[in-house]
C-alpha positions in Angstrom: -2.5 -18.9 3.3 -3.5 -19.6 6.9 -4.8 -16.1 7.8 -8.1 -14.2 7.8 -10.1 -14.2 4.6 -10.9 -10.4 4.7 -9.4 -7.4 6.5 -10.4 -3.8 7.2 -7.7 -1.2 7.6 -8.5 2.3 9.0 -6.3 5.3 8.7 -7.0 8.1 11.2 -5.2 11.1 12.7 -6.2 14.2 14.5 -9.4 13.6 16.5 -8.8 9.9 16.3 -9.1 8.5 19.8 -12.6 9.7 20.6 -13.7 8.9 17.0 -12.3 5.4 17.4 -13.9 4.8 20.7 -17.3 5.7 19.2 -16.7 3.6 16.0 -15.6 0.5 17.9 -18.5 0.8 20.4 -20.8 0.1 17.5 -19.0 -3.1 16.5 -20.1 -6.1 18.6 -18.5 -9.0 16.8 -15.7 -9.7 14.3 -15.1 -12.7 12.1 -12.2 -10.9 10.4 -9.7 -8.3 11.8 -9.7 -4.6 11.9 -6.3 -2.8 11.6 -6.0 0.8 12.9 -3.3 3.1 11.7 -3.5 6.1 14.1 -1.0 8.9 13.8 0.2 9.0 17.4 3.5 9.4 19.3 5.2 6.2 20.3 4.6 6.7 24.0 0.8 7.1 23.6 0.0 3.9 21.7 -0.1 1.8 24.9 -2.5 4.2 26.6 -4.8 4.2 23.6 -4.8 0.4 23.4 -5.6 0.1 27.1 -8.4 2.6 26.8 -10.0 0.7 23.9 -9.6 -2.6 25.7 -11.7 -1.3 28.5 -14.4 -0.1 26.1 -15.0 -3.2 23.9 -15.4 -6.9 24.4 -13.1 -7.8 21.6 -9.4 -8.7 21.7 -7.3 -5.5 21.2 -3.6 -6.0 20.1 -0.7 -3.7 19.5 1.5 -4.9 16.6 5.0 -6.0 17.3 7.4 -7.6 14.8 6.0 -10.9 13.5 2.5 -10.5 15.0 0.2 -12.8 13.1 -3.2 -11.5 12.0 -6.0 -13.4 13.7 -9.7 -13.3 12.7 -11.5 -11.7 15.6 -9.2 -8.9 16.9 -8.7 -5.2 16.6 -5.0 -4.3 15.9 -3.2 -1.0 16.4 0.0 0.0 14.6 2.4 1.4 17.1 3.3 5.1 16.9 6.9 5.9 15.8 7.1 2.9 13.4 5.8 2.0 10.0 3.9 -1.2 9.9 3.7 -3.3 6.8 2.4 -6.8 6.2 4.1 -9.8 4.6 3.4 -13.5 4.3 5.8 -15.4 6.6 5.4 -19.1 7.4 2.0 -19.2 5.6 0.6 -16.4 7.8 0.1 -12.7 7.3 2.4 -11.0 9.8 3.4 -7.5 10.7 6.9 -6.0 10.2 7.9 -2.8 12.0 10.3 -0.3 10.5 11.7 2.9 11.8 10.8 5.9 9.7 13.2 7.7 7.4 14.3 11.2 8.5 12.1 12.9 5.9 8.9 10.9 6.7 6.2 13.2 7.9 4.3 10.7 10.0 4.9 7.3 11.5 2.9 5.1 11.3 2.2 5.8 7.6 -1.3 5.0 6.6 -0.2 4.7 3.0 2.5 2.1 3.7 0.2 -0.1 5.8 -2.7 0.1 3.3 -0.6 -0.6 0.3 0.9 -3.7 1.8 -2.6 -4.9 2.8 -3.9 -4.2 -0.7 -1.1 -6.2 -2.3 -1.9 -9.2 0.0 -5.7 -9.0 0.1 -6.8 -7.4 -3.1 -10.6 -7.3 -3.3 -10.8 -8.8 0.2 -9.6 -5.6 1.7 -11.6 -2.5 2.9 -9.8 0.8 3.4 -11.3 3.5 5.6 -10.1 7.1 5.9 -11.3 9.0 9.0 -10.7 12.3 10.7 -7.3 14.0 10.3 -5.4 16.8 8.6 -2.7 15.3 6.3 -2.9 13.7 2.9 -1.7 10.4 4.3 -3.9 7.5 3.1 -4.8 8.7 -0.4 -2.2 6.5 -2.0 -3.3 3.6 0.2 -7.0 3.7 -0.5 -6.1 4.3 -4.2 -4.2 1.0 -4.1 -7.0 -0.8 -2.4 -9.5 0.6 -4.9 -7.3 -0.4 -7.9 -7.0 -4.0 -6.5 -10.8 -4.3 -6.3 -11.3 -3.6 -2.6 -13.9 -1.3 -1.0 -13.1 2.2 0.1 -14.9 4.4 2.6 -14.3 8.0 3.9 -15.8 9.8 6.9 -18.2 12.6 6.1 -17.5 16.2 7.0 -20.1 16.6 9.6 -18.9 13.8 11.8 -15.1 14.5 11.3 -13.2 16.4 13.9 -10.9 17.6 11.1 -12.1 16.9 7.5 -8.6 17.2 5.9 -7.8 13.5 5.3 -11.3 12.3 4.4 -11.7 15.3 2.0 -8.5 14.6 0.2 -9.4 10.9 -0.1 -12.9 11.8 -1.5 -11.4 14.3 -3.9 -9.0 11.6 -5.2 -12.0 9.8 -6.7 -11.0 6.5 -5.0 -13.8 6.5 -2.3 -16.8 4.3 -2.8 -18.8 5.4 0.2 -18.9 8.6 2.4 -20.5 7.9 5.8 -20.8 9.2 9.3 -19.2 7.1 12.1 -22.3 4.8 12.6 -22.5 4.3 8.8 -18.8 3.4 8.7 -19.4 0.8 11.5 -22.3 -0.7 9.4 -20.1 -0.9 6.3 -17.4 -2.6 8.3 -19.8 -5.0 9.9 -21.3 -6.0 6.5 -17.8 -6.5 5.0 -16.1 -8.5 7.7 -19.0 -10.5 9.1 -20.6 -11.8 5.9 
């Protein structure tokens, strides 16, 4: 496979944009990619991506259909679609799908994380950050079962502790950290 050796995937919802700005400001270099699944309306993804591009000195990319994962970039899943990952032409690439009418959120953290877990196994890290739904519990469960590393944001640094709390209560979380601690865990995982 002609794609990055490791990947970090972050699920985040309410309170996400300022938390992401803080998290990414701590990360200075990438030798493997970070994928961000932010619950956000379709029309706001471009604004968030442009905002992050102005903040950090790393490539920032919004997924489209058949976007190949590269090693040194931060990727955003677009609002209003589910993003899953498949091997196509010996590369890990994104595929976008419209949500079903009964889907509560799009993008789905669970769908993206499960597809990354199936491709990367123990070479994946899943992170659940601020938000109020239960989305992401199945995803980090899959990453954990495949031998990957799982992290959740602590209560004190979360804008809303719903998603991290449910992830921690699931028993699938290896580490509970504040935002700076999460950045350190990410740096250790993708740059070593």
